[in-house]
C-alpha positions as CSV (number, residue, x, y, z in Angstrom):
1,M,13.2,-14.3,-24.8
2,E,9.8,-13.9,-26.4
3,T,10.0,-11.7,-29.5
4,L,7.5,-9.0,-29.4
5,K,5.9,-7.3,-32.3
6,T,7.5,-3.8,-32.4
7,K,5.9,-0.6,-33.5
8,P,6.5,-0.1,-37.2
9,N,9.6,2.0,-37.8
10,F,10.1,2.2,-34.0
11,D,13.1,4.3,-33.0
12,I,13.9,4.5,-29.3
13,N,15.5,7.9,-30.0
14,N,11.9,9.3,-30.4
15,V,11.2,8.7,-26.7
16,I,14.5,8.6,-25.0
17,D,17.1,11.4,-25.2
18,Q,20.8,11.0,-25.5
19,E,21.5,11.5,-21.8
20,N,19.1,8.6,-20.8
21,L,20.3,6.4,-23.6
22,A,23.9,6.9,-22.4
23,K,22.8,5.6,-19.0
24,L,21.6,2.4,-20.5
25,E,24.6,2.0,-22.7
26,A,26.9,2.4,-19.7
27,L,25.6,-0.9,-18.4
28,N,27.0,-2.7,-21.4
29,N,24.2,-5.3,-21.1
30,K,22.4,-6.5,-24.3
31,K,19.5,-8.1,-22.4
32,V,18.7,-4.9,-20.5
33,M,18.7,-2.9,-23.8
34,Q,16.6,-5.5,-25.5
35,I,14.0,-5.5,-22.7
36,V,13.8,-1.8,-22.7
37,I,13.4,-1.5,-26.5
38,E,10.9,-4.3,-26.8
39,F,8.6,-3.2,-23.9
40,V,8.9,0.5,-24.6
41,S,7.8,-0.4,-28.2
42,L,4.9,-2.4,-26.9
43,C,3.7,-0.1,-24.1
44,K,4.3,3.1,-26.1
45,P,5.1,5.8,-23.5
46,I,5.8,9.3,-24.6
47,K,9.1,9.5,-22.7
48,V,11.6,7.1,-21.2
49,T,13.7,8.2,-18.1
50,V,16.5,6.0,-16.8
51,I,17.0,6.4,-13.0
52,T,20.4,5.7,-11.6
53,D,21.6,5.6,-8.0
54,S,22.2,9.3,-7.9
55,K,20.4,11.5,-5.4
56,E,19.3,13.8,-8.3
57,D,17.6,10.9,-10.1
58,I,15.9,9.5,-7.0
59,D,14.8,13.0,-5.9
60,Y,13.2,13.4,-9.4
61,V,11.0,10.3,-8.8
62,R,9.8,11.6,-5.4
63,Q,9.1,15.1,-6.6
64,K,7.4,14.0,-9.8
65,A,5.1,11.6,-7.8
66,I,3.8,14.7,-6.0
67,E,3.8,16.9,-9.1
68,I,1.4,14.5,-11.0
69,H,-0.6,13.9,-7.8
70,E,0.1,10.2,-7.4
71,E,1.1,11.4,-3.9
72,E,0.3,14.5,-1.9
73,K,2.4,16.1,0.9
74,L,1.1,15.9,4.4
75,V,1.8,18.3,7.3
76,T,4.6,16.2,8.9
77,E,7.9,16.6,7.0
78,G,8.6,13.7,4.7
79,H,5.1,12.2,4.9
80,T,2.9,11.7,1.8
81,I,-0.4,10.0,1.0
82,H,-1.2,7.8,-2.0
83,F,-4.7,6.5,-2.9
84,D,-5.3,3.4,-5.0
85,G,-8.3,3.0,-7.3
86,F,-11.8,2.7,-5.7
87,F,-15.2,2.3,-7.3
88,R,-17.1,0.5,-4.5
89,M,-16.3,-1.6,-1.5
90,D,-16.3,-4.8,-3.5
91,Y,-14.5,-3.4,-6.6
92,H,-11.2,-1.6,-5.9
93,D,-7.5,-1.7,-6.3
94,Q,-6.5,-1.9,-2.7
95,A,-5.4,-5.5,-2.2
96,R,-3.6,-8.3,-4.0
97,D,-5.7,-9.6,-6.9
98,K,-5.3,-13.4,-6.3
99,A,-7.7,-14.4,-9.0
100,N,-5.8,-12.6,-11.8
101,T,-2.3,-13.3,-10.4
102,R,-1.2,-16.4,-12.4
103,V,1.8,-18.5,-13.1
104,L,2.5,-19.1,-16.8
105,V,2.9,-22.9,-17.2
106,P,4.4,-24.4,-20.4
107,N,2.1,-27.0,-22.0
108,G,2.4,-30.4,-20.3
109,E,4.3,-29.2,-17.2
110,Y,2.7,-30.2,-13.9
111,M,1.7,-27.6,-11.4
112,S,0.0,-28.2,-8.0
113,Q,-3.7,-27.5,-8.0
114,W,-3.2,-25.0,-5.2
115,I,-1.3,-22.7,-7.6
116,N,-3.3,-20.4,-9.8
117,N,-1.9,-20.9,-13.3
118,I,-2.6,-20.5,-17.0
119,D,-1.1,-22.0,-20.1
120,R,2.0,-20.0,-20.9
121,D,1.2,-19.4,-24.6
122,E,-2.4,-18.4,-23.8
123,G,-1.4,-16.2,-20.9
124,L,1.3,-14.3,-22.9
125,K,-1.0,-13.7,-25.8
126,E,-3.6,-12.3,-23.5
127,I,-1.4,-10.0,-21.4
128,L,0.7,-8.7,-24.2
129,E,-2.4,-7.7,-26.1
130,I,-3.6,-5.8,-23.0
131,M,-0.3,-4.1,-22.6
132,D,-0.1,-2.9,-26.2
133,G,-0.2,0.9,-25.7
134,C,-0.8,0.7,-22.0
135,M,1.6,3.6,-21.3
136,E,0.4,5.9,-23.9
137,G,0.6,9.5,-22.7
138,N,2.7,8.6,-19.7
139,E,6.4,8.6,-18.8
140,C,8.2,5.2,-18.4
141,L,10.8,4.9,-15.7
142,V,13.6,2.3,-16.0
143,R,14.7,1.3,-12.5
144,F,17.6,-0.9,-11.2
145,F,17.5,-2.6,-7.7
146,C,19.3,-5.1,-5.6
147,L,17.2,-7.7,-3.8
148,G,19.4,-8.3,-0.7
149,P,22.5,-6.7,0.7
150,I,25.0,-5.2,-1.7
151,G,27.9,-7.4,-2.5
152,S,26.4,-10.5,-1.1
153,K,25.8,-14.0,-2.5
154,F,22.2,-13.7,-1.3
155,S,21.5,-10.9,-3.7
156,I,19.6,-11.0,-7.0
157,L,19.4,-8.0,-9.2
158,A,16.1,-6.6,-10.5
159,L,15.2,-4.4,-13.5
160,Q,11.8,-2.7,-13.4
161,L,9.9,-0.7,-16.0
162,T,6.9,1.2,-14.7
163,D,4.8,4.3,-15.5
164,S,3.9,4.9,-11.9
165,F,6.0,7.3,-9.9
166,Y,4.3,6.1,-6.7
167,V,5.5,2.6,-7.4
168,A,9.0,3.8,-8.2
169,H,9.1,6.0,-5.1
170,S,8.0,3.1,-2.9
171,E,10.8,0.9,-4.4
172,D,13.4,3.5,-3.4
173,I,12.2,3.1,0.2
174,L,11.8,-0.6,0.1
175,Y,14.9,-1.8,-1.9
176,R,18.6,-1.1,-2.2
177,A,19.7,0.9,-5.3
178,G,21.2,-1.4,-8.0
179,Y,22.3,0.7,-11.0
180,E,25.9,0.6,-10.1
181,V,25.7,-3.2,-9.3
182,F,24.2,-3.8,-12.7
183,K,27.4,-2.4,-14.2
184,K,29.3,-5.2,-12.5
185,L,27.2,-7.9,-14.2
186,S,29.6,-7.6,-17.1
187,G,26.8,-8.2,-19.6
188,S,25.2,-11.2,-17.7
189,D,21.5,-11.9,-18.2
190,R,21.1,-13.3,-14.7
191,F,18.6,-10.9,-13.2
192,F,14.8,-10.7,-12.6
193,Y,12.8,-8.2,-14.6
194,F,9.4,-6.6,-14.0
195,I,7.2,-4.7,-16.5
196,H,4.4,-2.7,-14.9
197,S,1.8,-0.2,-16.1
198,A,-1.0,1.4,-14.2
199,G,-2.8,1.5,-17.6
200,E,-5.4,4.2,-18.5
201,L,-5.9,6.6,-15.6
202,I,-8.9,8.6,-14.5
203,G,-9.6,11.2,-11.8
204,N,-7.4,13.3,-9.5
205,P,-5.5,11.7,-8.0
206,P,-5.0,9.6,-11.1
207,V,-6.0,6.0,-10.5
208,T,-6.3,2.9,-12.7
209,K,-9.5,2.8,-14.7
210,N,-9.7,-0.6,-16.3
211,L,-9.6,-2.9,-13.3
212,D,-11.5,-5.6,-15.2
213,K,-8.3,-6.0,-17.3
214,R,-6.0,-6.2,-14.3
215,R,-3.5,-8.9,-14.9
216,I,-0.4,-10.0,-13.0
217,Y,1.4,-12.9,-14.8
218,I,4.5,-14.7,-13.5
219,D,6.7,-16.0,-16.3
220,L,9.1,-18.5,-14.6
221,Q,10.7,-19.4,-17.9
222,E,11.9,-15.8,-18.4
223,D,12.4,-14.8,-14.7
224,R,10.0,-12.0,-15.2
225,V,6.6,-10.6,-14.1
226,L,4.2,-8.7,-16.4
227,S,1.7,-6.5,-14.5
228,V,-0.9,-4.1,-15.9
229,N,-3.9,-2.1,-14.9
230,N,-3.1,-1.7,-11.2
231,Q,-1.4,0.6,-8.7
232,Y,-1.7,-1.2,-5.4
233,A,1.8,-2.1,-4.4
234,G,1.2,-5.8,-3.8
235,N,0.3,-6.1,-7.5
236,S,2.6,-3.4,-9.0
237,L,5.8,-3.5,-7.0
238,G,7.4,-6.4,-8.8
239,L,10.2,-6.7,-6.3
240,K,8.0,-7.8,-3.4
241,K,5.7,-10.9,-3.5
242,L,6.0,-11.2,-7.3
243,A,9.8,-11.4,-7.0
244,L,9.3,-13.9,-4.1
245,R,7.6,-16.2,-6.6
246,L,10.5,-16.0,-9.0
247,A,13.0,-16.5,-6.1
248,I,11.1,-19.6,-4.9
249,H,11.4,-21.1,-8.3
250,K,15.1,-20.3,-8.5
251,A,15.7,-21.5,-4.9
252,N,14.0,-24.9,-5.4
253,N,16.1,-25.5,-8.5
254,E,19.4,-24.5,-6.8
255,G,19.0,-25.9,-3.3
256,W,18.4,-22.9,-1.1
257,L,15.3,-21.3,0.5
258,A,13.2,-18.3,-0.5
259,E,10.6,-17.9,2.2
260,H,7.8,-15.7,3.6
261,Y,9.9,-15.3,6.8
262,F,10.6,-12.5,9.2
263,I,14.1,-12.4,10.7
264,L,14.2,-11.6,14.5
265,G,17.1,-10.9,16.7
266,V,16.4,-12.4,20.2
267,H,18.3,-10.8,23.1
268,P,17.8,-12.9,26.3
269,K,18.1,-11.2,29.7
270,E,21.2,-11.9,31.7
271,K,22.9,-13.4,28.7
272,N,25.6,-11.8,26.6
273,R,24.3,-13.0,23.2
274,I,21.9,-12.5,20.3
275,S,20.2,-15.4,18.6
276,Y,18.5,-15.0,15.2
277,F,15.2,-16.7,14.3
278,C,13.0,-16.8,11.2
279,G,9.3,-17.1,11.3
280,A,6.3,-17.7,9.0
281,Y,2.7,-16.9,10.0
282,P,-0.4,-16.5,7.8
283,S,-2.1,-13.1,7.9
284,A,-3.6,-12.1,11.3
285,C,-1.7,-14.8,13.1
286,G,0.9,-12.8,14.9
287,K,3.8,-12.4,12.4
288,T,4.3,-8.7,12.9
289,S,3.8,-8.7,16.6
290,T,6.4,-11.5,16.9
291,A,8.9,-9.7,14.6
292,M,8.5,-6.6,16.7
293,L,8.6,-8.0,20.2
294,P,9.7,-5.5,22.9
295,D,13.5,-5.2,23.6
296,Q,14.3,-7.4,20.6
297,T,15.7,-6.4,17.2
298,V,14.3,-6.8,13.6
299,V,16.2,-7.7,10.5
300,G,13.2,-8.1,8.3
301,D,9.4,-8.5,8.6
302,D,8.4,-10.3,5.4
303,I,10.8,-12.1,3.0
304,A,14.1,-13.9,3.6
305,Y,16.6,-15.8,1.5
306,L,18.5,-18.6,3.3
307,H,21.8,-20.2,2.2
308,A,24.1,-22.7,3.7
309,W,27.2,-20.9,5.0
310,D,30.8,-21.8,5.6
311,D,30.2,-21.9,9.4
312,G,27.8,-24.8,9.0
313,Y,24.7,-22.6,9.8
314,A,21.9,-21.5,7.5
315,H,22.3,-17.8,7.1
316,A,19.3,-15.6,6.3
317,A,19.2,-12.1,4.7
318,N,16.2,-9.7,4.3
319,I,16.0,-8.9,0.6
320,E,14.3,-5.6,1.5
321,Q,15.4,-2.5,3.4
322,G,11.9,-1.3,4.1
323,L,8.5,-2.2,5.4
324,F,5.3,-2.2,3.4
325,G,3.1,-2.8,6.4
326,I,-0.6,-3.1,7.2
327,I,-1.3,0.0,9.3
328,K,-4.6,-1.3,10.8
329,D,-4.4,-1.5,14.6
330,V,-0.9,0.1,14.8
331,N,-1.2,2.2,18.0
332,Q,0.9,3.7,20.8
333,D,0.2,0.9,23.2
334,D,0.6,-2.2,21.1
335,D,3.2,-1.1,18.6
336,P,5.1,1.8,20.2
337,V,8.2,1.5,17.9
338,I,6.3,1.6,14.6
339,Y,3.8,4.1,15.9
340,K,6.6,6.5,16.9
341,A,8.2,6.1,13.4
342,L,4.9,6.8,11.7
343,T,4.1,10.0,13.7
344,T,7.5,11.7,13.5
345,P,9.3,13.4,10.6
346,R,10.9,11.0,8.1
347,E,10.2,9.7,4.5
348,T,7.0,7.8,4.8
349,I,4.2,6.9,2.3
350,F,0.7,6.3,3.7
351,S,-1.8,4.6,1.4
352,N,-5.6,4.4,1.6
353,V,-6.0,6.1,5.1
354,L,-8.1,9.1,6.0
355,I,-6.5,12.5,5.8
356,T,-7.9,15.3,7.9
357,A,-6.1,18.7,8.2
358,G,-3.1,17.1,6.7
359,F,-2.7,14.3,9.2
360,P,-3.4,10.5,8.6
361,Y,-6.0,8.5,10.6
362,W,-6.4,4.7,10.3
363,I,-8.4,1.9,11.8
364,G,-7.3,1.1,15.3
365,D,-4.8,4.0,15.7
366,G,-6.2,4.8,19.2
367,K,-7.4,8.3,18.2
368,P,-11.0,9.5,17.8
369,V,-12.2,9.1,14.2
370,P,-12.7,12.5,12.5
371,K,-16.2,13.2,11.2
372,K,-14.9,14.1,7.7
373,G,-11.8,14.2,5.5
374,V,-10.4,12.8,2.3
375,N,-9.9,9.1,1.8
376,F,-9.7,6.5,-1.0
377,S,-13.3,7.3,-1.9
378,G,-12.7,11.0,-2.3
379,K,-14.4,13.5,0.1
380,W,-15.5,11.4,3.1
381,R,-17.9,12.0,5.9
382,K,-19.0,9.7,8.7
383,G,-21.8,7.4,7.4
384,K,-20.8,7.6,3.7
385,K,-21.9,4.7,1.6
386,D,-21.0,3.3,-1.8
387,E,-23.3,2.8,-4.7
388,N,-24.4,-0.5,-3.3
389,N,-25.3,1.1,0.0
390,K,-22.3,-0.4,1.8
391,K,-20.7,1.7,4.4
392,I,-17.3,3.2,3.5
393,P,-14.9,3.1,6.5
394,H,-12.7,6.1,7.2
395,A,-9.6,4.0,6.2
396,H,-9.3,0.8,4.3
397,P,-8.7,-2.4,6.4
398,N,-5.7,-3.1,4.1
399,A,-4.3,0.5,4.3
400,R,-0.5,0.5,4.4
401,Y,2.6,2.4,5.3
402,T,6.0,2.3,3.6
403,I,9.1,3.2,5.6
404,R,12.7,2.2,5.9
405,I,13.7,-0.4,8.6
406,N,16.7,1.7,9.7
407,E,14.2,4.4,10.7
408,L,13.0,2.1,13.5
409,S,14.6,2.2,16.9
410,N,14.7,-1.6,17.0
411,A,16.5,-2.1,13.7
412,D,19.1,-4.8,14.0
413,V,22.8,-3.9,13.5
414,N,23.2,-6.7,10.9
415,L,20.3,-5.4,8.7
416,D,22.7,-4.8,5.8
417,S,25.3,-7.5,6.5
418,P,26.4,-9.2,3.2
419,E,26.7,-12.5,5.2
420,G,23.2,-12.3,6.6
421,V,22.7,-13.7,10.0
422,P,23.1,-17.3,11.3
423,I,19.7,-18.8,12.1
424,E,19.3,-20.7,15.4
425,G,15.6,-21.5,15.0
426,I,12.4,-21.2,12.8
427,F,8.9,-20.4,14.1
428,Y,5.7,-21.5,12.4
429,G,2.4,-20.4,13.6
430,G,-1.3,-20.3,12.7
431,R,-4.7,-19.4,14.2
432,D,-5.8,-22.5,16.1
433,S,-8.4,-22.5,18.9
434,D,-8.3,-26.0,20.2
435,T,-5.4,-28.2,19.0
436,L,-1.8,-27.2,19.4
437,P,-0.1,-25.9,22.6
438,P,1.3,-22.3,22.6
439,V,4.8,-23.6,21.8
440,L,6.4,-26.9,20.9
441,E,9.7,-27.9,19.3
442,S,10.0,-30.4,16.5
443,L,11.5,-33.7,17.1
444,D,14.1,-33.1,14.3
445,W,14.5,-31.1,11.1
446,E,12.3,-33.4,9.0
447,H,9.5,-33.2,11.6
448,G,10.0,-29.4,11.5
449,V,9.4,-29.4,7.8
450,F,6.2,-31.4,8.5
451,I,5.2,-28.8,11.1
452,G,5.6,-26.0,8.6
453,A,3.8,-28.0,5.9
454,A,0.8,-28.5,8.3
455,I,0.2,-24.9,9.2
456,E,-3.5,-24.1,9.3
457,S,-5.3,-20.8,10.0
458,E,-8.9,-20.4,11.2
459,T,-11.1,-17.9,9.4
460,T,-12.2,-14.9,11.5
461,S,-15.1,-12.4,11.4
462,A,-12.8,-10.3,9.2
463,T,-13.0,-13.0,6.5
464,L,-16.0,-13.5,4.2
465,G,-17.8,-16.7,4.9
466,A,-18.0,-18.9,8.0
467,E,-15.8,-18.3,11.1
468,G,-13.5,-21.0,12.4
469,V,-12.9,-22.8,9.1
470,R,-9.3,-24.1,9.0
471,R,-7.5,-23.3,5.8
472,P,-4.2,-24.9,5.0
473,S,-1.2,-22.6,4.6
474,P,2.1,-24.5,4.2
475,M,5.0,-22.5,5.5
476,A,2.5,-19.5,5.3
477,N,3.6,-19.4,1.7
478,L,0.9,-21.2,-0.3
479,D,-0.1,-18.0,-2.1
480,F,3.4,-17.6,-3.5
481,V,4.7,-21.2,-4.1
482,V,5.2,-21.7,-7.8
483,V,6.7,-25.2,-7.8
484,P,4.8,-28.4,-7.1
485,L,4.4,-28.8,-3.3
486,G,6.3,-32.2,-3.4
487,K,9.3,-30.5,-4.8
488,Y,9.0,-27.6,-2.3
489,L,8.9,-30.0,0.7
490,A,11.8,-32.1,-0.7
491,N,14.0,-29.1,-1.1
492,H,13.3,-28.0,2.5
493,R,14.3,-31.5,3.8
494,T,17.5,-31.6,1.7
495,F,18.5,-28.1,2.7
496,G,18.3,-28.7,6.4
497,N,19.8,-32.2,6.3
498,N,22.9,-30.8,4.5
499,L,23.6,-28.3,7.3
500,K,26.2,-29.0,10.0
501,V,24.1,-26.9,12.4
502,C,20.5,-27.3,11.6
503,P,18.0,-24.7,13.0
504,K,15.6,-26.0,15.6
505,V,11.9,-25.7,14.4
506,F,9.1,-24.5,16.7
507,S,5.4,-24.3,16.4
508,T,3.6,-21.4,18.1
509,N,-0.1,-20.9,18.7
510,Y,-1.3,-17.6,20.2
511,F,-5.0,-18.4,19.8
512,L,-5.7,-21.4,22.0
513,K,-9.0,-21.2,23.9
514,N,-10.6,-23.0,26.8
515,K,-14.0,-24.6,26.6
516,D,-15.7,-21.3,27.4
517,G,-14.0,-19.6,24.4
518,K,-11.6,-17.6,26.4
519,Y,-8.0,-17.1,25.1
520,L,-5.4,-18.9,27.1
521,N,-2.6,-16.7,25.9
522,G,-2.0,-13.2,27.1
523,M,-1.0,-10.6,24.5
524,L,2.6,-10.5,25.6
525,D,2.9,-14.2,26.5
526,K,4.5,-14.8,23.1
527,L,7.7,-13.2,24.5
528,V,8.0,-16.1,26.9
529,W,7.4,-18.7,24.2
530,V,10.1,-17.1,22.1
531,M,12.5,-17.0,25.1
532,W,11.9,-20.6,25.8
533,A,12.7,-21.5,22.2
534,E,15.9,-19.3,22.4
535,G,17.0,-21.2,25.5
536,R,16.3,-24.6,23.8
537,T,18.7,-23.6,20.9
538,H,21.4,-23.2,23.6
539,N,20.5,-26.4,25.4
540,E,19.5,-24.5,28.6
541,F,16.1,-26.1,29.1
542,E,14.9,-29.7,29.2
543,A,11.7,-30.7,27.4
544,I,8.9,-33.3,27.5
545,K,8.7,-35.6,24.5
546,T,5.2,-36.1,23.0
547,P,4.2,-37.7,19.7
548,V,3.8,-34.2,18.1
549,G,6.9,-32.5,19.5
550,L,8.8,-31.4,22.6
551,I,6.9,-29.2,25.1
552,P,8.3,-27.0,27.9
553,K,8.5,-28.1,31.6
554,Y,6.4,-26.1,34.0
555,H,9.2,-24.7,36.2
556,D,11.1,-23.3,33.2
557,L,8.0,-21.4,32.0
558,R,7.3,-20.2,35.6
559,D,10.7,-18.7,35.8
560,L,10.5,-17.1,32.4
561,F,7.2,-15.5,33.1
562,R,8.7,-13.9,36.2
563,L,11.8,-12.8,34.5
564,Y,10.2,-11.3,31.3
565,L,6.7,-10.3,32.3
566,N,6.9,-10.1,36.1
567,K,3.9,-12.4,36.1
568,D,3.0,-15.4,38.2
569,Y,2.3,-18.5,36.1
570,N,0.5,-21.3,37.8
571,K,0.2,-25.0,37.2
572,K,-3.4,-24.8,36.2
573,E,-2.5,-22.4,33.4
574,Y,0.3,-24.6,32.3
575,E,-1.9,-27.7,32.3
576,E,-4.7,-26.0,30.3
577,Q,-2.2,-24.8,27.7
578,F,0.1,-27.8,27.3
579,S,-2.3,-30.8,27.6
580,I,-2.1,-33.1,24.6
581,R,-5.5,-33.1,22.9
582,I,-5.6,-36.5,21.2
583,T,-8.9,-36.2,19.2
584,H,-8.1,-32.7,17.9
585,L,-4.6,-33.7,16.9
586,L,-5.8,-36.8,15.0
587,E,-8.4,-34.7,13.2
588,K,-5.7,-32.3,12.2
589,L,-3.6,-35.1,10.8
590,D,-6.7,-36.2,8.8
591,R,-7.1,-32.7,7.3
592,V,-3.4,-32.6,6.4
593,E,-3.5,-36.0,4.8
594,G,-6.6,-35.0,2.8
595,M,-4.9,-31.9,1.5
596,Y,-1.7,-33.5,0.4
597,K,-3.3,-36.6,-1.1
598,K,-4.7,-34.3,-3.7
599,D,-1.2,-33.5,-5.0
600,K,1.4,-35.5,-6.8
601,G,4.9,-36.3,-5.8
602,I,4.7,-35.6,-2.0
603,P,7.9,-37.1,-0.6
604,E,7.8,-40.4,1.3
605,F,9.2,-38.9,4.5
606,F,6.1,-36.8,4.8
607,W,3.8,-39.7,4.8
608,T,6.0,-41.7,7.2
609,L,6.0,-38.9,9.7
610,L,2.2,-38.5,9.5
611,E,1.5,-42.2,10.0
612,D,4.0,-42.3,12.9
613,Q,2.4,-39.5,14.7
614,R,-1.1,-41.0,14.2
615,K,0.1,-44.3,15.5
616,K,1.8,-42.9,18.6
617,L,-1.2,-40.6,19.4
618,K,-3.5,-43.6,19.4
619,E,-1.1,-45.6,21.6
620,L,-0.9,-42.7,24.0
621,R,-4.7,-42.5,24.2
622,K,-4.9,-46.2,24.9
623,K,-2.2,-46.1,27.6
624,H,-3.9,-43.2,29.5
625,N,-7.5,-44.0,28.5
626,T,-8.3,-40.4,27.9
627,E,-8.7,-37.9,25.1
628,E,-6.7,-35.1,26.8
629,I,-3.5,-35.9,28.6
630,S,-1.9,-33.6,31.2
631,P,1.7,-32.6,30.6
632,F,2.3,-33.7,34.3
633,D,1.3,-37.3,33.2
634,L,3.9,-37.4,30.4
């Protein structure tokens, strides 16, 4: 570990009483004690409180968050509101800070250009100086959690120090308590740890003042994340996307997968079975709507660990027990399960929405927008603008909710299974208006890795800059990968090839348009694509082989549309959706090649697959003498 300069004559007994010290000593873990002493000395809180798994301790966190106004109670029992820092629409603490989230890289070690990094020595010097005294005047909480089900080989333990009661309360909803599990480490130092401070606070509610000194640094060498001058959960809750980065590093050195996956239980009609799928989609590409398909069950919506299991399958476990979800557009019609959970009594934290008469309102909730209330900008009224004359919406587009999965009516029975669930298939999807069909199956596992590596997502009107620009998003995980992409892809290939029962891999595309710009997918059509994939994993449907994958036959989709959506599906729709668009597919291969040629060490199988697809697409074009080939001609 790094040795920190400690406060002269520092004595932990000055800030921690005997009761809390005894809680630390009961763990019999030198590394835990060392971390607490060193970072308490550096951050200089006025008090240290150790939180165990007891109801009394956890209630203290929840009550104190309200007492110091990091959260406020709402009318509905169990509901609270939290506001993150806001100065103006382009300067706030209400989203992940990508620019200041960096991986600390030792001198001379290669890191892909896509990964935001900084020299480890330089980065540590900077952030430790910023953190010196960052908790002055505040209470430091020492927390213990388990990433994954208790008593499972999936699970990784996590220690967090934070001076934010909102952060600590959120973690109690999102993660499984781990103090008692830490006792079973028998002194081992094999755990992740996270040091967070909101820094100097201003206002009521108290929010981070010095956003210009916001830093989130990932130290792979120490399995830790140091985060300061922020409250937004994506930057401050070390156990979420920050822990995902540490887990990706660990997984790629140990031969398993840590991925940005949902885990979905698929329940086909007229079949007495459940099939589990994982799926990765960039933002605004259908991840949540797929994970929450009607009449199916959810194990997790965000992060999964995958290990080879004794039965020959890859098993996946959700490392979380809760949802930290984007609340925008959650409404009664489109998201009935989540909407019901958010509008009935239960422990729920809303963040950055509008509060009027003690009730929350958010963008796209299906209700009339109140003319006034309180939101992240303080007292709000319709038409309010920031100091740059930019309109302030009633709720932030990235406003969130935090809730336990087991509060949802569609929670899967195996949510907490120590064995995880066996994975039959993996979905990858992006936003693509003109290239890929709504669903296709990879030719084999290696081709499936290629499909995941080739995910792209088009920018929309919600993104700054031009619309329709395709951005690469390998496995929808590019923001979080902390190993060279070549190593990442090679680990995927090896993982699947070593399984006795390899998951089938599917590409989905919910955003295909015709030449007039009209979407060719209906909102619920994705249920049919998922059910076709489920049937393919049980060898119930035949498929048509193309150079880019296996596509459905018309009569199978026709029957599925009738069974699941009570909808007629005609041959014209099928032909429009599943024609092979040669030019667009070749252009996509060119873009993928251009991206990966900028990196070092991309495995040979990747280039072989790319060239093989390019060759076969050109042969297909020559054979049919057309740029767009009907599935009926294949």
